[in-house]
matplotlib code that plots the C-alpha trace (Angstrom):
import matplotlib.pyplot as plt

x = [96.1, 95.9, 98.9, 98.5, 101.1, 101.4, 103.8, 105.1, 104.8, 107.5, 110.7, 113.7, 117.4, 118.4, 115.5, 113.4, 110.0, 108.8, 106.7, 104.1, 102.3, 99.6, 98.7, 95.3, 93.1, 96.2, 94.4, 98.2, 101.4, 103.8, 107.0, 108.9, 108.0, 109.6, 110.1, 110.8, 110.5, 110.0, 111.4, 109.4, 110.5, 112.3, 112.7, 111.2, 113.9, 114.2, 114.8, 114.9, 112.8, 113.3, 111.9, 109.7, 111.0, 114.5, 114.0, 116.7, 116.9, 118.4, 119.3, 119.3, 123.7, 122.1, 120.0, 122.2, 123.4, 120.2, 117.6, 115.7, 113.7, 111.0, 108.3, 105.5, 105.7, 101.7, 104.0, 100.9, 102.5, 106.0, 108.1, 110.6, 112.5, 114.4, 116.5, 119.1, 117.3, 118.7, 116.6, 117.6, 115.2, 112.1, 110.3, 107.0, 107.6, 105.8, 105.3, 105.9, 105.2, 106.3, 104.6, 108.1, 111.8, 113.5, 114.1, 116.2, 117.4, 118.6, 119.6, 117.1, 114.7, 115.7, 113.9, 110.6, 109.5, 110.0, 106.8, 103.5, 101.0, 102.6, 100.8, 99.4, 102.5, 103.0, 104.7, 108.1, 109.4, 113.0, 113.6, 117.4]
y = [105.8, 109.3, 111.8, 115.8, 118.1, 121.6, 124.6, 125.1, 128.9, 131.6, 132.2, 134.5, 132.8, 131.6, 131.7, 129.3, 127.3, 124.4, 121.6, 119.8, 116.6, 114.7, 111.3, 110.3, 107.2, 104.8, 101.4, 100.7, 100.5, 103.2, 102.4, 105.5, 108.9, 110.5, 113.5, 114.0, 115.9, 116.4, 119.1, 120.8, 118.0, 115.3, 112.1, 112.1, 112.4, 111.3, 114.1, 113.2, 110.4, 109.4, 106.1, 106.0, 103.4, 104.9, 108.6, 107.9, 110.6, 110.3, 112.5, 113.0, 115.1, 117.5, 118.9, 117.7, 119.9, 121.7, 120.4, 118.5, 116.3, 115.9, 114.5, 115.1, 112.5, 111.6, 110.3, 112.0, 114.5, 114.8, 118.2, 119.2, 122.4, 124.0, 126.4, 127.9, 127.4, 127.3, 128.2, 123.9, 123.7, 124.4, 121.5, 119.0, 118.2, 115.0, 113.2, 109.1, 106.5, 103.0, 100.3, 98.3, 98.6, 97.0, 100.2, 101.4, 98.2, 97.6, 100.9, 101.1, 104.4, 106.2, 103.8, 105.7, 102.3, 101.7, 104.0, 102.3, 105.6, 108.8, 112.6, 115.0, 117.4, 121.0, 123.7, 125.1, 127.6, 129.7, 132.6, 134.2]
z = [103.9, 103.0, 102.4, 101.8, 101.6, 102.2, 102.3, 98.9, 97.3, 95.4, 97.4, 96.4, 96.7, 99.7, 101.5, 102.7, 103.5, 105.6, 103.8, 105.7, 105.3, 107.0, 107.1, 107.6, 107.1, 108.5, 108.1, 108.2, 109.9, 108.4, 108.7, 107.0, 105.8, 103.0, 100.6, 96.4, 93.8, 90.5, 88.0, 85.1, 81.8, 85.1, 87.2, 90.1, 92.6, 96.3, 98.4, 102.2, 104.3, 107.9, 109.9, 112.4, 114.7, 114.8, 114.0, 111.3, 108.3, 105.1, 102.6, 98.7, 98.4, 96.5, 99.3, 103.1, 105.0, 103.6, 104.2, 107.1, 107.5, 110.8, 112.2, 114.9, 118.1, 116.7, 113.3, 111.9, 110.3, 108.3, 107.7, 104.9, 106.4, 103.7, 103.8, 101.2, 98.8, 95.2, 91.9, 90.9, 93.8, 92.1, 91.6, 92.5, 95.8, 96.7, 100.2, 100.2, 102.6, 103.1, 105.3, 105.3, 107.1, 104.7, 102.5, 105.2, 105.8, 102.4, 101.5, 99.0, 100.6, 97.6, 94.8, 94.3, 94.0, 98.0, 98.6, 99.5, 98.9, 98.0, 98.5, 95.4, 96.0, 96.2, 93.9, 95.4, 93.1, 94.0, 91.7, 91.1]

ax = plt.figure().add_subplot(projection="3d")
ax.plot(x, y, z, "-o")
ax.set_aspect("equal")
plt.show()
């Protein structure tokens, strides 16, 4: 499974960006797709995830109401629409995929270890 993230860039505070992550070489069933981010000198943190079987979405408190995760009908691309961006949203954004429904059943979807595949990341920089 290969994940390719794109759409990052430089934006002013209050602006918006849409990130995309394309899933290819899909040799196993994918149960969910998500986004994490890592700021300079910080730990990688959960941003949002979507269950591909139920379309349920989950967000970090810091982005709820400002970011929206969605996927295309073919389940080959996951999007992260960001708005009202803040300088503290500056980070490398990574997409990730999980083969299991367990993260959603157990509430562990915020944990990096619950995801099996990772993309290379795309930089989002928000200027003040």
